[in-house]
N, C-alpha and C positions, 0 to 999 in steps of 0.2 A: 531461478527466476532471473529475467533479463536485468532488472534494476539492481539486484544484488550483485550480479556479475559486473555491470557497468560501474558500480560503486568502487570496485577494485581498480578501475582504469578503463581507458578506451579499448574497444575491441572491434574486429571486423565482423561482418554479418555471418560468415561461415563459422567463426569461433562462437558467436552467440547462438547460432542454430544448434551447434554441437552441445553447448552448455545446457540448453533446455530440451535437447533430444527431439527436435522438431525439424520439419522440412524447411528448406530455404524460403519457399513462398509463404508458408505460415509465419515464419520468423519475420519476414519482410512486412507482413500485415501488422504484426505486433509493433514493430519498430516504426512503421508509418504512423500509427496511432500515437505512440509515445512522442514522436517528432512533432506531429501536428499539435499536440497538447503542450509542447514546450518543455517537456521533461528531458528529452534526449536531443542532442545535436548530431547532425549528419555531416561528414566531411569526405569529399571524394578527391582522391589523389591518383590520377591515372585510372587504372581499372579497379583500384582498391577503395572500398567505402568503409570508413571507420565511424563508429558511433560512440558517443560519450554522454555521460550524465551532465545536465546543465546545473551548475552550482546554484543552490537555493531554490530550485524549482519544486521541491517537495515540501517546502516550509508551509505553504498554505494548507496542504493536506495534513501535515503534522499538527498545525494549530487547530484545525477542525476536529481531528481525532481527539486531541486533548480536551477541547471544550465539550465535545459530546460525551467523553468518558466522565468528566466531572459532573455534567448535567445528570447522566443516568445514575451515577453513584449517589448523588444527592437525592434523586427521586426514589431509588431503592432503599436508602437509609430512612427516608420519611415513611415509606410504605412499611418497612419493618417496624418502625416506631409505632405507627398507627395500628398495625396488626398486633403488636405486643400489648398495647394498651386496651384492646378490646378482647383479647384472648382470655378465656376463663381457665383457671387451673382445672386439671382433670378431675379432681375430687368434687368440684362444684358442678360439673357437667352431669354427674350421675344422679 
């Protein structure tokens, strides 16, 4: 994954394309989206373009994932509790 590779440090587009086993145009499309969203920074030096992860850019996603995980965990625990309180033992069902 591009983000995993960029977490290791800056990389050129060709190195990133090789990492994900994709063509340069497809990799460029992915990188353009990540750059536009502020997750990745692009730096051009001569003919070489280097991409790097923007520090802290994934924190909002991490916060959202944690809050969503906690919400679903609470909902599923509540469901399990309600289902357990209405379930009848097998002997009573017969």
